[in-house]
C-alpha positions in Angstrom: 0.0 0.0 0.0 2.8 2.4 0.8 4.3 1.7 -2.6 1.0 2.4 -4.4 0.6 5.7 -2.6 4.1 6.7 -3.3 3.7 5.6 -6.9 0.5 7.6 -7.2 2.1 10.6 -5.6 4.8 10.6 -8.2 2.9 9.4 -11.4 -0.3 11.4 -11.0 1.4 14.8 -11.0 3.7 13.8 -13.9 0.7 12.7 -15.9 -1.2 15.9 -15.0 1.8 18.0 -16.0 2.3 16.1 -19.3 -1.4 16.4 -20.3 -1.5 20.1 -19.3 1.8 20.7 -21.2 0.4 19.0 -24.3 -2.8 21.0 -24.3 -0.8 24.2 -23.7 1.6 23.4 -26.5 -1.3 22.6 -28.8 -2.9 26.0 -28.3 0.5 27.9 -28.5 1.3 26.1 -31.8 -2.0 27.1 -33.3 -1.7 30.7 -32.0 1.6 31.0 -33.9 1.0 28.8 -37.0 -2.7 28.4 -37.3 -5.0 30.0 -39.9 -5.5 33.1 -37.8 -2.1 32.9 -36.1 0.8 35.3 -35.9 2.4 34.1 -39.1 -0.8 34.2 -41.1 -1.3 37.8 -39.8 2.1 38.8 -41.1 1.4 37.2 -44.5 -2.0 39.0 -44.7 -0.3 42.4 -43.9 2.4 41.8 -46.6 -0.3 40.9 -49.1 -2.4 43.9 -48.2 0.6 46.2 -48.7 1.4 44.7 -52.1 -2.3 45.0 -53.2 -2.4 48.6 -51.9 0.7 49.5 -53.9 -0.8 47.8 -57.0 -4.0 49.7 -56.5 -2.1 53.0 -56.4 -0.4 52.1 -59.6 -3.6 51.2 -61.3 -5.3 54.4 -60.1 -2.4 56.4 -61.6 -2.7 54.5 -64.9 -6.5 55.0 -64.9 -6.0 58.8 -64.4 -3.6 58.9 -67.4 -6.1 57.0 -69.5 -9.0 59.3 -68.4 -7.0 62.3 -69.5 -6.3 60.8 -72.9 -10.0 59.7 -73.3 -11.1 63.2 -72.3 -9.1 64.6 -75.3 -11.0 62.3 -77.6 -14.5 63.3 -76.5 -16.9 64.5 -79.2 -17.1 68.1 -78.0 -13.3 68.7 -78.0 -11.5 66.2 -80.3 -7.8 66.8 -80.4 -7.2 65.9 -84.1 -3.5 65.5 -83.7 -3.9 63.0 -80.9 -6.6 61.1 -82.8 -4.4 61.0 -85.9 -1.4 59.8 -84.0 -3.4 57.1 -82.3 -5.0 55.8 -85.4 -1.7 55.7 -87.3 0.1 53.9 -84.5 -2.7 51.3 -84.2 -2.9 50.7 -87.9 0.8 51.0 -88.6 0.2 53.4 -91.5 2.0 56.5 -92.6 0.7 59.4 -94.6 2.5 60.0 -98.0 3.7 63.5 -96.9 5.1 62.3 -93.5 8.8 62.1 -92.8 9.6 58.9 -90.9 12.9 58.7 -88.9 13.8 55.2 -87.7 15.6 55.2 -84.4 17.6 52.2 -83.1 15.8 50.4 -80.4 17.3 50.2 -76.9 18.6 46.8 -75.9 17.0 45.1 -73.0 19.7 43.2 -71.0 
């Protein structure tokens, strides 16, 4: 009986500590690596910053296109811009135009 009591006095706290340590480590691991953990939060913030930067670039590009489209409106057509755009899209040149071919820059 004395041996059983001593054995229980040693084993029971060890089992209790092992189980509570396992449960605690489970929750800590998920708090760091889980779907809503610290690592996932850092990834979300990095993705948000990248998307915010892309949005700013797209807004700048859209503003440039809005300015160009505004020049092509019916009430105030910029004939030079219209002519330039149509010729560049069609790849045509007027017979009285002077074409100067420049060497293209190398992309290394």
